C-alpha positions in Angstrom: 42.1 33.2 -10.1 39.7 34.3 -7.4 37.5 31.7 -5.9 33.8 32.2 -6.2 32.0 32.6 -2.8 28.7 30.7 -2.6 26.1 32.2 -0.3 24.1 29.7 1.7 20.6 29.1 0.4 18.0 29.9 3.1 15.4 27.3 4.0 11.9 27.9 2.6 9.6 29.6 5.1 6.4 27.8 5.7 3.8 29.9 7.6 2.6 28.1 10.7 -1.0 27.1 10.8 -3.3 29.4 12.6 -4.5 28.3 16.0 -7.9 26.8 15.7 -7.9 27.1 11.9 -10.0 24.4 10.2 -8.9 22.7 7.0 -12.0 21.5 5.1 -11.6 18.0 3.7 -12.3 17.3 0.0 -15.4 15.2 0.5 -16.0 14.6 -3.2 -12.6 12.9 -3.8 -13.0 10.8 -0.7 -16.5 9.6 -1.8 -15.3 8.7 -5.3 -12.2 6.9 -3.9 -14.3 4.9 -1.4 -16.9 4.0 -4.0 -14.3 2.7 -6.4 -12.5 0.9 -3.6 -15.7 -1.1 -2.8 -16.3 -1.7 -6.5 -19.6 0.3 -6.8 -20.7 2.3 -9.9 -22.3 5.7 -9.6 -25.7 4.2 -10.3 -25.3 1.4 -7.8 -24.4 3.8 -5.0 -27.3 6.1 -6.0 -29.8 3.3 -6.0 -28.7 2.1 -2.5 -28.4 5.6 -1.0 -31.5 7.0 -2.6 -29.7 9.7 -4.6 -29.8 10.9 -8.2 -26.8 10.1 -10.4 -26.4 13.7 -11.4 -26.3 14.9 -7.8 -23.8 12.3 -6.7 -21.6 13.2 -9.7 -21.6 16.8 -8.6 -20.7 15.7 -5.0 -17.8 13.7 -6.3 -16.5 16.6 -8.3 -16.9 19.0 -5.3 -19.5 21.0 -7.2 -22.2 20.3 -4.5 -21.9 19.9 -0.8 -24.1 17.1 0.7 -26.1 17.6 3.8 -25.1 15.6 6.9 -28.1 13.3 6.3 -27.1 12.7 2.7 -23.5 12.0 3.7 -24.7 9.6 6.3 -26.6 7.7 3.6 -23.5 7.6 1.4 -21.3 6.5 4.3 -23.6 3.6 5.3 -23.8 2.4 1.7 -20.0 2.2 1.3 -19.5 0.7 4.7 -17.8 3.5 6.7 -18.8 6.1 9.3 -19.4 9.8 8.5 -16.1 10.7 10.2 -14.3 8.9 7.3 -15.3 11.8 5.1 -15.0 14.8 7.5 -12.0 14.0 9.7 -8.7 15.8 8.9 -5.5 13.8 9.5 -2.8 15.5 11.6 0.7 15.7 10.2 2.1 14.2 13.5 -0.1 11.2 13.1 1.7 10.3 9.8 5.2 10.4 11.4 7.0 7.3 12.7 10.5 7.5 14.1 13.0 4.7 13.5 13.8 4.3 17.2 10.1 4.1 18.2 8.6 2.1 15.4 7.0 -1.1 16.6 8.0 -4.4 15.0 5.6 -7.4 14.7 5.1 -10.7 13.0 2.1 -12.7 11.9 1.3 -16.1 13.4 3.1 -18.8 11.5 5.3 -16.3 9.7 9.1 -15.9 10.1 9.1 -12.3 8.6 9.4 -9.4 10.9 7.5 -6.3 9.9 7.8 -2.5 10.6 4.7 -0.5 9.5 5.6 2.8 7.8 2.2 3.7 6.5 -0.7 5.2 8.5 -4.5 5.0 8.1 -6.5 8.1 6.9 -9.6 8.6 4.9 -9.0 7.8 1.2 -5.6 6.3 1.9 -4.8 3.3 -0.4 -1.1 2.6 0.0 0.5 0.3 2.6 4.2 0.3 3.3 6.4 -1.9 5.4 10.0 -2.6 6.1 10.3 -6.4 6.0 13.1 -8.4 7.7 13.3 -11.7 5.7 15.2 -14.6 7.2 17.4 -17.0 5.2 15.4 -19.8 3.5 12.1 -17.9 3.4 9.8 -18.9 0.5 6.5 -17.0 -0.2 3.5 -18.6 -1.7 2.4 -17.6 -5.2 -0.2 -14.9 -5.3 -1.9 -12.4 -7.7 -4.2 -9.5 -6.7 -5.5 -6.2 -7.9 -3.3 -3.1 -7.5 0.4 -2.9 -7.7 3.6 -3.4 -5.6 7.0 -1.8 -5.4 10.0 -3.5 -3.8 13.3 -1.9 -2.8 16.1 -4.0 -1.4 17.7 -2.3 1.6 20.0 -5.2 2.6 20.8 -8.6 1.3 19.3 -10.4 -1.8 16.0 -11.9 -2.8 14.7 -13.9 -5.8 11.5 -12.6 -7.3 9.3 -14.4 -9.8 7.0 -12.5 -12.2 5.1 -14.9 -14.3 7.7 -17.3 -15.7 10.5 -14.7 -15.2 13.0 -15.1 -12.3 14.8 -11.9 -11.1 17.6 -11.5 -8.6 17.3 -8.3 -6.6 20.3 -7.1 -4.6 20.9 -4.1 -2.3 19.7 -0.9 -4.1 17.6 -2.7 -6.7 13.9 -1.9 -7.1 11.0 -3.6 -8.8 7.6 -2.0 -9.5 5.0 -4.3 -11.0 1.2 -5.0 -11.4 -0.1 -7.3 -8.8 -2.5 -9.1 -11.2 0.3 -11.2 -12.6 1.3 -14.3 -10.6 4.3 -13.5 -8.4 6.4 -15.0 -5.6 9.7 -14.4 -3.9 12.3 -16.1 -1.7 15.5 -15.5 0.3 17.8 -18.2 -1.1 20.9 -16.8 0.7 22.4 -17.5 4.1 21.9 -13.9 5.3 18.9 -11.8 6.4 17.3 -9.6 3.7 15.7 -6.3 4.4 13.1 -4.9 2.0 11.0 -1.8 1.7 7.6 -2.9 0.4 4.9 -0.5 -0.8 1.7 -1.6 -2.5 -2.1 -1.9 -2.8 -3.5 -5.3 -2.0 -6.9 -6.9 -2.6 -8.1 -10.5 -2.4 -5.5 -13.1 -3.6 -6.4 -15.3 -6.5 -5.1 -18.8 -7.1 -2.3 -19.0 -9.7 -2.3 -21.5 -12.6 -0.6 -24.9 -11.9 2.0 -24.3 -14.6 3.4 -21.3 -12.7 3.3 -23.1 -9.3 5.4 -25.9 -10.8 8.0 -23.4 -12.1 8.4 -21.8 -8.7 8.5 -25.1 -6.9 11.1 -26.5 -9.2 13.3 -23.5 -8.7 12.8 -23.8 -4.9 13.8 -27.5 -5.0 17.0 -26.6 -6.9 17.8 -24.1 -4.1 17.1 -26.8 -1.4 14.1 -24.8 -0.1 11.4 -27.3 -0.7 11.0 -28.1 3.0 10.2 -24.6 4.0 6.6 -23.8 4.7 5.0 -21.3 2.2 4.0 -18.0 3.7 2.0 -15.1 2.3 3.6 -11.9 1.0 
């Protein structure tokens, strides 16, 4: 039987960007995203910026292009500069290399962070690689948005409401942040997590959930560890 010969598949050709070419940002989508991010309705933004609801609605749908003066009014109302809506992120600004990525920790925290995300207008996601030492216990939190965890190395214990979940290497968990949650490294080894999410203000959890987590921590001999924020 003759063996079939497979021809190599050529890589797709992406035309290089023209020198000096300008990519126009989608101002409408950025205005809408920022308005929603600060919790303003169309009417509230219009009242503060001196615009009509119909006109702002057209701007947000990219059916109308605001003047610089109008865009300045909108920007001031939602707490950003005009460049937030008109600057164009460069692809190289979004890239971080493993060998050159800075690591940092927060005061009072034993977790080591590597930031994978970058800041650009309209961006809402934050992503970190987190190095979690043995015995770490987070505090219980809830917030708007959502979170996604992927375990790169080791093992962690995650609480969602009254449910306790053990996550090991290769496991992932995607959940809404508005339910009370906490997590810990109950093992004797370092854990490494990929964390991606959208965080807002933390809200205090009910006492019943706090008690459940604290009891589990006591059973794991972790009650003496200081709680730290996710």
